[in-house]
Steps between C-alpha positions, in 0.01 A plus 500: 500500500759771475755504787713815581800431709667797671860549377602610852349196679735308730838548668622854528882580511510506883313179555697310224822633660391378856381162376824442299713603814328215700560220238853639445583475870344153523712388209819652620481410872378129500657444841350807659145564619320769306231715670295790375378772735140471432361365176736616231197611285119479547429173309425162670603296203855648490541468868391134490767431232765665697405307814524182299853596436585553860441869548347598839287810548586692814169653615634780735782656679471238772598238266834654392715304749396182326702613185839563680664219287307576174452777241203722528350659185316832558164489321420725191280729714789583729523510882538769767848611580491337834485152332821561317656637832384189685646264239835684525495464878441137471766453233251362249601499143226645283440603136272802438251423219294813573354652177728781392191731469409429870866540602485850340214583748705376791773747404256777462351432831836501681600820318176679582519392865852642528374830341233526764212445255184310587440206263162405377476158339178443285440139511364200701616522855518117557675423170866381555626756250348783700610352840852483351499868383379619837773310661764730321305821555557571864210609746368786287299319244145393421318267267179604331287306245160666488364857440379517866843432636655758265241763614582420871872497459646717774863629468644807668476796266876574512582148380579421153330196346633248257235271339593166349286201390507122531636384163183312414253760598220608270627800310174683473430453876844634583436819289176537691665475853779730410251771389323474822821544706615771274179709557584520868799740414779286637853552380494185300711312248352209317703218352301254299673170589240279328715288279469543123413130452200538736369804328544326150324198625199691646470714190505195260264301729250784506522531115427120453227485767315777322497295175388151613195316626693329784826544677722252671754636755765248606688534837548417858224637730769672712651681199443876523566574138263219392222630730537848328467322159181333616357835618588667171354216304181488710434861446518459128355144459233335709597154408849512666640179673790483740689167494821379634541191276317326219313281769313824619369570146129416457477465121120499513509869582646565159258300294300801369781751443680574171808679616713433806787699636784346716739693722721389796671648799878562527553182694314260274721244333473484116428125536167578667411769253556272210301215649194727549540651151536160335191370692283780392601479141446118486167500674353779283 
């Protein structure tokens, strides 16, 4: 069997930076409790390892008082401005591990709000990254993720619109929704804030999926960028399998194929990718 592993598979810059920040804080502050606001990334295996080292996940704003005597690390997805304000009020020490690409969108959101523009975020409304962006955008903002929502978007005609994207959103779908909004003749500026690593990963994944008999996509079920990879693969290759770890892989499904492609989301550790690749090569 021929196995094609995507070169872009695994941790992206922002995720690696966030994960390294947690382990660095654990090492440098052995006498201080370390917390993360929400899971630092969307990967259960990584979170379990951090918890084993004493890191506690704060599930929401109501948990912040528990961290008064500790250090809170802001997740890679970022948080709404009110969370930072609340930690300042409580005198909580915190370290911002927000992905720089996401942080850039926070800045855009604030600036556009100050200019009086209406912000449209193309992304998943319940994803923590999008929730964080909306928390920096003020009241005049909306989230859309489908063509229907784009067609029914209502903004006063005299308002300028600024469109941004969740960093892990599907690039082709982003272009489609922007086109729908643009046709409605709004005064619109479009900022493609999908990070370059996401676009490269999606492009490479599509290319591999088009050439193989089966495709394995590795990543946490909550990972937005991994879900997008799965959708891309499924469109190009019917035999596409979404797994979190090697334990989820049913090797019998690969018995009759000659070529297998492997890709992984931005929050998937190299250790898991290597285990899956090695297992596939050994068994076939």
